[in-house]
N, CA, C, O and the ligand as a Tripos MOL2 file, in Angstrom:
@<TRIPOS>MOLECULE
protein
  249   247    63     0     0
PROTEIN
NO_CHARGES

@<TRIPOS>ATOM
      1 N          14.5060    4.9850   -8.3470 N.3       1 MET1
      2 CA         14.3670    5.1990   -9.7870 C.3       1 MET1
      3 C          13.2180    4.3560  -10.3280 C.2       1 MET1
      4 O          13.1110    3.1680  -10.0240 O.2       1 MET1
      5 N          12.3770    4.9670  -11.1150 N.am      2 PRO2
      6 CA         11.1650    4.2750  -11.5800 C.3       2 PRO2
      7 C          11.4410    3.2830  -12.6950 C.2       2 PRO2
      8 O          12.2210    3.5300  -13.6150 O.2       2 PRO2
      9 N          10.7790    2.1750  -12.5740 N.am      3 ILE3
     10 CA         10.8370    1.1870  -13.6430 C.3       3 ILE3
     11 C           9.4520    1.0990  -14.2670 C.2       3 ILE3
     12 O           8.4640    0.8390  -13.5810 O.2       3 ILE3
     13 N           9.3930    1.3180  -15.5670 N.am      4 TYR4
     14 CA          8.1140    1.3260  -16.2520 C.3       4 TYR4
     15 C           7.9790    0.0990  -17.1460 C.2       4 TYR4
     16 O           8.9550   -0.4590  -17.6480 O.2       4 TYR4
     17 N           6.7300   -0.2860  -17.3170 N.am      5 GLU5
     18 CA          6.4310   -1.4070  -18.1950 C.3       5 GLU5
     19 C           6.1150   -0.8750  -19.5860 C.2       5 GLU5
     20 O           5.3780    0.0990  -19.7460 O.2       5 GLU5
     21 N           6.6750   -1.5200  -20.5660 N.am      6 TYR6
     22 CA          6.4120   -1.1350  -21.9400 C.3       6 TYR6
     23 C           5.9680   -2.3490  -22.7320 C.2       6 TYR6
     24 O           6.2780   -3.4940  -22.4040 O.2       6 TYR6
     25 N           5.2330   -2.0530  -23.7800 N.am      7 GLU7
     26 CA          4.8690   -3.1110  -24.7020 C.3       7 GLU7
     27 C           5.1750   -2.6540  -26.1140 C.2       7 GLU7
     28 O           4.7510   -1.5800  -26.5420 O.2       7 GLU7
     29 N           5.9020   -3.4660  -26.8170 N.am      8 CYS8
     30 CA          6.2580   -3.1470  -28.1900 C.3       8 CYS8
     31 C           5.0540   -3.3950  -29.1010 C.2       8 CYS8
     32 O           4.4030   -4.4380  -29.0420 O.2       8 CYS8
     33 N           4.7830   -2.3950  -29.9480 N.am      9 LYS9
     34 CA          3.6540   -2.5510  -30.8630 C.3       9 LYS9
     35 C           4.0400   -3.3300  -32.1150 C.2       9 LYS9
     36 O           3.1820   -3.7340  -32.9000 O.2       9 LYS9
     37 N           5.3040   -3.5280  -32.2850 N.am     10 GLU10
     38 CA          5.7700   -4.2530  -33.4630 C.3      10 GLU10
     39 C           5.7110   -5.7580  -33.2460 C.2      10 GLU10
     40 O           5.1760   -6.4970  -34.0720 O.2      10 GLU10
     41 N           6.2640   -6.1990  -32.1340 N.am     11 CYS11
     42 CA          6.3560   -7.6420  -31.9080 C.3      11 CYS11
     43 C           5.6010   -8.0710  -30.6520 C.2      11 CYS11
     44 O           5.6910   -9.2240  -30.2320 O.2      11 CYS11
     45 N           4.8620   -7.1460  -30.0600 N.am     12 LYS12
     46 CA          4.0400   -7.4170  -28.8780 C.3      12 LYS12
     47 C           4.8710   -7.9100  -27.6890 C.2      12 LYS12
     48 O           4.3880   -8.6450  -26.8280 O.2      12 LYS12
     49 N           6.0860   -7.4980  -27.6740 N.am     13 ASN13
     50 CA          6.9570   -7.9000  -26.5850 C.3      13 ASN13
     51 C           6.7710   -6.9620  -25.4080 C.2      13 ASN13
     52 O           6.7840   -5.7410  -25.5630 O.2      13 ASN13
     53 N           6.6000   -7.5370  -24.2420 N.am     14 SER14
     54 CA          6.4760   -6.7330  -23.0340 C.3      14 SER14
     55 C           7.7980   -6.7500  -22.2830 C.2      14 SER14
     56 O           8.4150   -7.7990  -22.0980 O.2      14 SER14
     57 N           8.2120   -5.5840  -21.8610 N.am     15 PHE15
     58 CA          9.4710   -5.4900  -21.1410 C.3      15 PHE15
     59 C           9.3970   -4.3210  -20.1720 C.2      15 PHE15
     60 O           8.5700   -3.4190  -20.3060 O.2      15 PHE15
     61 N          10.2740   -4.3710  -19.2110 N.am     16 SER16
     62 CA         10.3480   -3.2800  -18.2520 C.3      16 SER16
     63 C          11.6590   -2.5410  -18.4520 C.2      16 SER16
     64 O          12.6850   -3.1250  -18.8000 O.2      16 SER16
     65 N          11.5910   -1.2540  -18.2220 N.am     17 LYS17
     66 CA         12.7390   -0.4140  -18.5060 C.3      17 LYS17
     67 C          12.9300    0.5780  -17.3780 C.2      17 LYS17
     68 O          11.9830    1.2230  -16.9280 O.2      17 LYS17
     69 N          14.1350    0.6860  -16.9420 N.am     18 LEU18
     70 CA         14.4550    1.6890  -15.9400 C.3      18 LEU18
     71 C          14.5700    3.0480  -16.6100 C.2      18 LEU18
     72 O          15.4550    3.2800  -17.4340 O.2      18 LEU18
     73 N          13.6640    3.9370  -16.2450 N.am     19 VAL19
     74 CA         13.6190    5.2460  -16.8680 C.3      19 VAL19
     75 C          14.1820    6.2640  -15.8980 C.2      19 VAL19
     76 O          13.5820    6.5530  -14.8630 O.2      19 VAL19
     77 N          15.3210    6.7970  -16.2370 N.am     20 ILE20
     78 CA         15.9570    7.7830  -15.3680 C.3      20 ILE20
     79 C          15.3770    9.1580  -15.6510 C.2      20 ILE20
     80 O          15.0280    9.9030  -14.7340 O.2      20 ILE20
     81 N          15.2800    9.4810  -16.9250 N.am     21 LYS21
     82 CA         14.6480   10.7340  -17.3110 C.3      21 LYS21
     83 C          13.3530   10.4370  -18.0570 C.2      21 LYS21
     84 O          13.2130    9.3990  -18.7040 O.2      21 LYS21
     85 N          12.4160   11.3670  -17.9530 N.am     22 GLN22
     86 CA         11.1060   11.1470  -18.5610 C.3      22 GLN22
     87 C          11.1890   11.0980  -20.0750 C.2      22 GLN22
     88 O          10.3590   10.4630  -20.7260 O.2      22 GLN22
     89 N          12.1760   11.7580  -20.6300 N.am     23 ASP23
     90 CA         12.2740   11.8030  -22.0910 C.3      23 ASP23
     91 C          13.2730   10.7760  -22.6170 C.2      23 ASP23
     92 O          13.8410   10.9200  -23.7000 O.2      23 ASP23
     93 N          13.4630    9.7420  -21.8140 N.am     24 THR24
     94 CA         14.3620    8.6920  -22.2540 C.3      24 THR24
     95 C          13.7580    7.9310  -23.4260 C.2      24 THR24
     96 O          12.6030    7.5060  -23.3800 O.2      24 THR24
     97 N          14.5390    7.7690  -24.4530 N.am     25 LYS25
     98 CA         14.0670    7.0460  -25.6240 C.3      25 LYS25
     99 C          14.1120    5.5420  -25.3280 C.2      25 LYS25
    100 O          15.1570    4.9700  -25.0170 O.2      25 LYS25
    101 N          12.9650    4.9520  -25.4360 N.am     26 VAL26
    102 CA         12.8460    3.5380  -25.1190 C.3      26 VAL26
    103 C          12.6620    2.7500  -26.4010 C.2      26 VAL26
    104 O          11.8210    3.0770  -27.2380 O.2      26 VAL26
    105 N          13.4370    1.7400  -26.5320 N.am     27 GLU27
    106 CA         13.2750    0.8740  -27.6940 C.3      27 GLU27
    107 C          13.1340   -0.5650  -27.2310 C.2      27 GLU27
    108 O          13.6160   -0.9570  -26.1680 O.2      27 GLU27
    109 N          12.4620   -1.3310  -28.0620 N.am     28 CYS28
    110 CA         12.2210   -2.7210  -27.7420 C.3      28 CYS28
    111 C          13.5320   -3.5080  -27.7760 C.2      28 CYS28
    112 O          14.2780   -3.4290  -28.7530 O.2      28 CYS28
    113 N          13.8140   -4.2610  -26.7200 N.am     29 PRO29
    114 CA         15.0530   -5.0400  -26.7010 C.3      29 PRO29
    115 C          15.0050   -6.2320  -27.6380 C.2      29 PRO29
    116 O          16.0240   -6.8680  -27.9070 O.2      29 PRO29
    117 N          13.8300   -6.5240  -28.1250 N.am     30 ASN30
    118 CA         13.6760   -7.6810  -28.9980 C.3      30 ASN30
    119 C          13.8880   -7.3320  -30.4700 C.2      30 ASN30
    120 O          14.6520   -7.9920  -31.1750 O.2      30 ASN30
    121 N          13.2060   -6.2920  -30.9180 N.am     31 CYS31
    122 CA         13.2720   -5.9400  -32.3300 C.3      31 CYS31
    123 C          13.8540   -4.5480  -32.5610 C.2      31 CYS31
    124 O          13.9120   -4.0720  -33.6950 O.2      31 CYS31
    125 N          14.2780   -3.9080  -31.4900 N.am     32 LYS32
    126 CA         14.9510   -2.6020  -31.5630 C.3      32 LYS32
    127 C          14.0580   -1.4980  -32.1200 C.2      32 LYS32
    128 O          14.5430   -0.4750  -32.6050 O.2      32 LYS32
    129 N          12.7750   -1.7150  -32.0430 N.am     33 SER33
    130 CA         11.8580   -0.6990  -32.5250 C.3      33 SER33
    131 C          11.5350    0.2800  -31.4020 C.2      33 SER33
    132 O          11.4950   -0.0890  -30.2280 O.2      33 SER33
    133 N          11.3070    1.5310  -31.7850 N.am     34 ASP34
    134 CA         10.9300    2.5180  -30.7750 C.3      34 ASP34
    135 C           9.4210    2.7320  -30.7490 C.2      34 ASP34
    136 O           8.9200    3.6590  -30.1120 O.2      34 ASP34
    137 N           8.7180    1.8720  -31.4420 N.am     35 ASN35
    138 CA          7.2700    1.9400  -31.4450 C.3      35 ASN35
    139 C           6.7300    1.1610  -30.2500 C.2      35 ASN35
    140 O           6.1350    0.0910  -30.3850 O.2      35 ASN35
    141 N           6.9610    1.7390  -29.0830 N.am     36 VAL36
    142 CA          6.5670    1.0740  -27.8560 C.3      36 VAL36
    143 C           5.5500    1.9280  -27.1180 C.2      36 VAL36
    144 O           5.4950    3.1460  -27.2870 O.2      36 VAL36
    145 N           4.7670    1.2790  -26.3180 N.am     37 GLU37
    146 CA          3.7390    1.9630  -25.5630 C.3      37 GLU37
    147 C           3.9550    1.7320  -24.0810 C.2      37 GLU37
    148 O           4.1280    0.6020  -23.6260 O.2      37 GLU37
    149 N           3.9410    2.8210  -23.3430 N.am     38 LYS38
    150 CA          4.1270    2.6890  -21.9100 C.3      38 LYS38
    151 C           2.8370    2.1960  -21.2680 C.2      38 LYS38
    152 O           1.7540    2.7310  -21.5010 O.2      38 LYS38
    153 N           2.9870    1.1770  -20.4680 N.am     39 LYS39
    154 CA          1.8230    0.6440  -19.7690 C.3      39 LYS39
    155 C           1.8030    1.2050  -18.3530 C.2      39 LYS39
    156 O           2.8300    1.3100  -17.6820 O.2      39 LYS39
    157 N           0.6190    1.5540  -17.9350 N.am     40 MET40
    158 CA          0.4880    2.1460  -16.6120 C.3      40 MET40
    159 C           0.4720    1.0630  -15.5370 C.2      40 MET40
    160 O          -0.5840    0.6620  -15.0480 O.2      40 MET40
    161 N           1.6310    0.6170  -15.1950 N.am     41 SER41
    162 CA          1.7360   -0.4230  -14.1830 C.3      41 SER41
    163 C           2.0140    0.1540  -12.8170 C.2      41 SER41
    164 O           1.9990   -0.5440  -11.8040 O.2      41 SER41
    165 N           2.2650    1.4400  -12.8170 N.am     42 LYS42
    166 CA          2.5000    2.0940  -11.5400 C.3      42 LYS42
    167 C           1.1690    2.3470  -10.8450 C.2      42 LYS42
    168 O           0.4120    3.2380  -11.2310 O.2      42 LYS42
    169 N           0.8990    1.5650   -9.8350 N.am     43 ILE43
    170 CA         -0.3550    1.7140   -9.1110 C.3      43 ILE43
    171 C          -0.0850    2.5140   -7.8460 C.2      43 ILE43
    172 O           0.7000    2.1110   -6.9880 O.2      43 ILE43
    173 N          -0.7500    3.6490   -7.7510 N.am     44 SER44
    174 CA         -0.4460    4.5790   -6.6650 C.3      44 SER44
    175 C          -1.0510    4.1200   -5.3480 C.2      44 SER44
    176 O          -0.3610    4.0590   -4.3300 O.2      44 SER44
    177 N          -2.3310    3.7990   -5.3660 N.am     45 SER45
    178 CA         -2.9820    3.4410   -4.1120 C.3      45 SER45
    179 C          -3.8050    2.1740   -4.2960 C.2      45 SER45
    180 O          -4.8730    2.1880   -4.9080 O.2      45 SER45
    181 N          -3.2940    1.1000   -3.7640 N.am     46 LEU46
    182 CA         -4.0250   -0.1520   -3.8420 C.3      46 LEU46
    183 C          -4.0040   -0.7880   -2.4490 C.2      46 LEU46
    184 O          -3.5620   -1.9230   -2.2670 O.2      46 LEU46
    185 N          -4.4840   -0.0400   -1.4990 N.am     47 SER47
    186 CA         -4.4460   -0.5030   -0.1170 C.3      47 SER47
    187 C          -5.7710   -1.1230    0.2910 C.2      47 SER47
    188 O          -5.8150   -1.9870    1.1670 O.2      47 SER47
    189 N          -6.8450   -0.6840   -0.3400 N.am     48 SER48
    190 CA         -8.1520   -1.1910    0.0150 C.3      48 SER48
    191 C          -8.3710   -2.5920   -0.5520 C.2      48 SER48
    192 O          -7.9830   -2.8880   -1.6820 O.2      48 SER48
    193 N          -8.9900   -3.4310    0.2410 N.am     49 GLY49
    194 CA         -9.2750   -4.7790   -0.2250 C.3      49 GLY49
    195 C          -8.0920   -5.7010   -0.1040 C.2      49 GLY49
    196 O          -8.0330   -6.7320   -0.7750 O.2      49 GLY49
    197 N          -7.1590   -5.3510    0.7320 N.am     50 ASN50
    198 CA         -5.9830   -6.1830    0.9120 C.3      50 ASN50
    199 C          -6.3090   -7.3250    1.8750 C.2      50 ASN50
    200 O          -6.5560   -7.0990    3.0600 O.2      50 ASN50
    201 N          -6.3070   -8.5340    1.3590 N.am     51 THR51
    202 CA         -6.6810   -9.6790    2.1860 C.3      51 THR51
    203 C          -5.4730  -10.1670    2.9730 C.2      51 THR51
    204 O          -4.5540  -10.7810    2.4300 O.2      51 THR51
    205 N          -5.5030   -9.8830    4.2200 N.am     52 SER52
    206 CA         -4.4090  -10.3000    5.0740 C.3      52 SER52
    207 C          -4.7790  -11.5780    5.8180 C.2      52 SER52
    208 O          -5.8840  -11.7120    6.3460 O.2      52 SER52
    209 N          -3.8480  -12.4960    5.8490 N.am     53 THR53
    210 CA         -4.1140  -13.7880    6.4950 C.3      53 THR53
    211 C          -3.3100  -13.9040    7.7830 C.2      53 THR53
    212 O          -2.7830  -14.9660    8.1150 O.2      53 THR53
    213 N          -3.2310  -12.8110    8.4850 N.am     54 ALA54
    214 CA         -2.4410  -12.8100    9.7110 C.3      54 ALA54
    215 C          -3.3400  -12.8390   10.9480 C.2      54 ALA54
    216 O          -2.9310  -12.4530   12.0430 O.2      54 ALA54
    217 N          -4.5640  -13.3040   10.7450 N.am     55 SER55
    218 CA         -5.4930  -13.2890   11.8800 C.3      55 SER55
    219 C          -5.4210  -14.6040   12.6550 C.2      55 SER55
    220 O          -5.5140  -14.6150   13.8820 O.2      55 SER55
    221 N          -5.2550  -15.7110   11.9290 N.am     56 CYS56
    222 CA         -5.2270  -17.0030   12.5850 C.3      56 CYS56
    223 C          -3.8310  -17.6110   12.4700 C.2      56 CYS56
    224 O          -3.3760  -17.9390   11.3740 O.2      56 CYS56
    225 N          -3.1700  -17.7550   13.5910 N.am     57 GLY57
    226 CA         -1.8050  -18.2350   13.5300 C.3      57 GLY57
    227 C          -1.6450  -19.6040   14.1720 C.2      57 GLY57
    228 O          -0.7650  -19.7960   15.0110 O.2      57 GLY57
    229 N          -2.4930  -20.5630   13.7840 N.am     58 SER58
    230 CA         -2.4270  -21.9040   14.3420 C.3      58 SER58
    231 C          -2.0260  -22.8980   13.2710 C.2      58 SER58
    232 O          -2.6870  -23.9180   13.0760 O.2      58 SER58
    233 N          -0.9470  -22.5980   12.5830 N.am     59 SER59
    234 CA         -0.5210  -23.4730   11.5060 C.3      59 SER59
    235 C           0.6020  -24.4040   11.9770 C.2      59 SER59
    236 O           1.7080  -23.9650   12.2920 O.2      59 SER59
    237 N           0.2860  -25.6880   12.0150 N.am     60 GLY60
    238 CA          1.2920  -26.6660   12.3810 C.3      60 GLY60
    239 C           1.7610  -26.5460   13.8080 C.2      60 GLY60
    240 O           2.9330  -26.7800   14.1030 O.2      60 GLY60
    241 N           0.8740  -26.1910   14.6810 N.am     61 PHE61
    242 CA          1.2580  -25.9910   16.0660 C.3      61 PHE61
    243 C           0.3900  -26.9010   16.9370 C.2      61 PHE61
    244 O          -0.7620  -26.5680   17.2160 O.2      61 PHE61
    245 N           0.9210  -28.0300   17.3650 N.am     62 SER62
    246 CA          0.1780  -28.9710   18.1680 C.3      62 SER62
    247 C           0.9260  -29.1320   19.4560 C.2      62 SER62
    248 O           0.4990  -29.8890   20.3280 O.2      62 SER62
    249 ZN          9.5840   -5.3400  -30.4880 Zn       63 ZN63
@<TRIPOS>BOND
     1     1     2 1
     2     2     3 1
     3     3     4 2
     4     3     5 am
     5     5     6 1
     6     6     7 1
     7     7     8 2
     8     7     9 am
     9     9    10 1
    10    10    11 1
    11    11    12 2
    12    11    13 am
    13    13    14 1
    14    14    15 1
    15    15    16 2
    16    15    17 am
    17    17    18 1
    18    18    19 1
    19    19    20 2
    20    19    21 am
    21    21    22 1
    22    22    23 1
    23    23    24 2
    24    23    25 am
    25    25    26 1
    26    26    27 1
    27    27    28 2
    28    27    29 am
    29    29    30 1
    30    30    31 1
    31    31    32 2
    32    31    33 am
    33    33    34 1
    34    34    35 1
    35    35    36 2
    36    35    37 am
    37    37    38 1
    38    38    39 1
    39    39    40 2
    40    39    41 am
    41    41    42 1
    42    42    43 1
    43    43    44 2
    44    43    45 am
    45    45    46 1
    46    46    47 1
    47    47    48 2
    48    47    49 am
    49    49    50 1
    50    50    51 1
    51    51    52 2
    52    51    53 am
    53    53    54 1
    54    54    55 1
    55    55    56 2
    56    55    57 am
    57    57    58 1
    58    58    59 1
    59    59    60 2
    60    59    61 am
    61    61    62 1
    62    62    63 1
    63    63    64 2
    64    63    65 am
    65    65    66 1
    66    66    67 1
    67    67    68 2
    68    67    69 am
    69    69    70 1
    70    70    71 1
    71    71    72 2
    72    71    73 am
    73    73    74 1
    74    74    75 1
    75    75    76 2
    76    75    77 am
    77    77    78 1
    78    78    79 1
    79    79    80 2
    80    79    81 am
    81    81    82 1
    82    82    83 1
    83    83    84 2
    84    83    85 am
    85    85    86 1
    86    86    87 1
    87    87    88 2
    88    87    89 am
    89    89    90 1
    90    90    91 1
    91    91    92 2
    92    91    93 am
    93    93    94 1
    94    94    95 1
    95    95    96 2
    96    95    97 am
    97    97    98 1
    98    98    99 1
    99    99   100 2
   100    99   101 am
   101   101   102 1
   102   102   103 1
   103   103   104 2
   104   103   105 am
   105   105   106 1
   106   106   107 1
   107   107   108 2
   108   107   109 am
   109   109   110 1
   110   110   111 1
   111   111   112 2
   112   111   113 am
   113   113   114 1
   114   114   115 1
   115   115   116 2
   116   115   117 am
   117   117   118 1
   118   118   119 1
   119   119   120 2
   120   119   121 am
   121   121   122 1
   122   122   123 1
   123   123   124 2
   124   123   125 am
   125   125   126 1
   126   126   127 1
   127   127   128 2
   128   127   129 am
   129   129   130 1
   130   130   131 1
   131   131   132 2
   132   131   133 am
   133   133   134 1
   134   134   135 1
   135   135   136 2
   136   135   137 am
   137   137   138 1
   138   138   139 1
   139   139   140 2
   140   139   141 am
   141   141   142 1
   142   142   143 1
   143   143   144 2
   144   143   145 am
   145   145   146 1
   146   146   147 1
   147   147   148 2
   148   147   149 am
   149   149   150 1
   150   150   151 1
   151   151   152 2
   152   151   153 am
   153   153   154 1
   154   154   155 1
   155   155   156 2
   156   155   157 am
   157   157   158 1
   158   158   159 1
   159   159   160 2
   160   159   161 am
   161   161   162 1
   162   162   163 1
   163   163   164 2
   164   163   165 am
   165   165   166 1
   166   166   167 1
   167   167   168 2
   168   167   169 am
   169   169   170 1
   170   170   171 1
   171   171   172 2
   172   171   173 am
   173   173   174 1
   174   174   175 1
   175   175   176 2
   176   175   177 am
   177   177   178 1
   178   178   179 1
   179   179   180 2
   180   179   181 am
   181   181   182 1
   182   182   183 1
   183   183   184 2
   184   183   185 am
   185   185   186 1
   186   186   187 1
   187   187   188 2
   188   187   189 am
   189   189   190 1
   190   190   191 1
   191   191   192 2
   192   191   193 am
   193   193   194 1
   194   194   195 1
   195   195   196 2
   196   195   197 am
   197   197   198 1
   198   198   199 1
   199   199   200 2
   200   199   201 am
   201   201   202 1
   202   202   203 1
   203   203   204 2
   204   203   205 am
   205   205   206 1
   206   206   207 1
   207   207   208 2
   208   207   209 am
   209   209   210 1
   210   210   211 1
   211   211   212 2
   212   211   213 am
   213   213   214 1
   214   214   215 1
   215   215   216 2
   216   215   217 am
   217   217   218 1
   218   218   219 1
   219   219   220 2
   220   219   221 am
   221   221   222 1
   222   222   223 1
   223   223   224 2
   224   223   225 am
   225   225   226 1
   226   226   227 1
   227   227   228 2
   228   227   229 am
   229   229   230 1
   230   230   231 1
   231   231   232 2
   232   231   233 am
   233   233   234 1
   234   234   235 1
   235   235   236 2
   236   235   237 am
   237   237   238 1
   238   238   239 1
   239   239   240 2
   240   239   241 am
   241   241   242 1
   242   242   243 1
   243   243   244 2
   244   243   245 am
   245   245   246 1
   246   246   247 1
   247   247   248 2
@<TRIPOS>SUBSTRUCTURE
     1 MET1         2 RESIDUE 1 A MET
     2 PRO2         6 RESIDUE 1 A PRO
     3 ILE3        10 RESIDUE 1 A ILE
     4 TYR4        14 RESIDUE 1 A TYR
     5 GLU5        18 RESIDUE 1 A GLU
     6 TYR6        22 RESIDUE 1 A TYR
     7 GLU7        26 RESIDUE 1 A GLU
     8 CYS8        30 RESIDUE 1 A CYS
     9 LYS9        34 RESIDUE 1 A LYS
    10 GLU10       38 RESIDUE 1 A GLU
    11 CYS11       42 RESIDUE 1 A CYS
    12 LYS12       46 RESIDUE 1 A LYS
    13 ASN13       50 RESIDUE 1 A ASN
    14 SER14       54 RESIDUE 1 A SER
    15 PHE15       58 RESIDUE 1 A PHE
    16 SER16       62 RESIDUE 1 A SER
    17 LYS17       66 RESIDUE 1 A LYS
    18 LEU18       70 RESIDUE 1 A LEU
    19 VAL19       74 RESIDUE 1 A VAL
    20 ILE20       78 RESIDUE 1 A ILE
    21 LYS21       82 RESIDUE 1 A LYS
    22 GLN22       86 RESIDUE 1 A GLN
    23 ASP23       90 RESIDUE 1 A ASP
    24 THR24       94 RESIDUE 1 A THR
    25 LYS25       98 RESIDUE 1 A LYS
    26 VAL26      102 RESIDUE 1 A VAL
    27 GLU27      106 RESIDUE 1 A GLU
    28 CYS28      110 RESIDUE 1 A CYS
    29 PRO29      114 RESIDUE 1 A PRO
    30 ASN30      118 RESIDUE 1 A ASN
    31 CYS31      122 RESIDUE 1 A CYS
    32 LYS32      126 RESIDUE 1 A LYS
    33 SER33      130 RESIDUE 1 A SER
    34 ASP34      134 RESIDUE 1 A ASP
    35 ASN35      138 RESIDUE 1 A ASN
    36 VAL36      142 RESIDUE 1 A VAL
    37 GLU37      146 RESIDUE 1 A GLU
    38 LYS38      150 RESIDUE 1 A LYS
    39 LYS39      154 RESIDUE 1 A LYS
    40 MET40      158 RESIDUE 1 A MET
    41 SER41      162 RESIDUE 1 A SER
    42 LYS42      166 RESIDUE 1 A LYS
    43 ILE43      170 RESIDUE 1 A ILE
    44 SER44      174 RESIDUE 1 A SER
    45 SER45      178 RESIDUE 1 A SER
    46 LEU46      182 RESIDUE 1 A LEU
    47 SER47      186 RESIDUE 1 A SER
    48 SER48      190 RESIDUE 1 A SER
    49 GLY49      194 RESIDUE 1 A GLY
    50 ASN50      198 RESIDUE 1 A ASN
    51 THR51      202 RESIDUE 1 A THR
    52 SER52      206 RESIDUE 1 A SER
    53 THR53      210 RESIDUE 1 A THR
    54 ALA54      214 RESIDUE 1 A ALA
    55 SER55      218 RESIDUE 1 A SER
    56 CYS56      222 RESIDUE 1 A CYS
    57 GLY57      226 RESIDUE 1 A GLY
    58 SER58      230 RESIDUE 1 A SER
    59 SER59      234 RESIDUE 1 A SER
    60 GLY60      238 RESIDUE 1 A GLY
    61 PHE61      242 RESIDUE 1 A PHE
    62 SER62      246 RESIDUE 1 A SER
    63 ZN63       249 GROUP 0 **** ****
């Protein structure tokens, strides 16, 4: 189930909400306003440029 990030335009509160249906009415948990904006935090493909540090495994091994 997708969890989306929202930001309230009334009090600038950022919160995450579990959205079961796309037409779920989301309101700010802080001020109960429905004037919220969905933030695109769902990143589909971010595989490139992944810095992996699994090449050198000589940590604390004497
Ligand atoms: Zn709010």
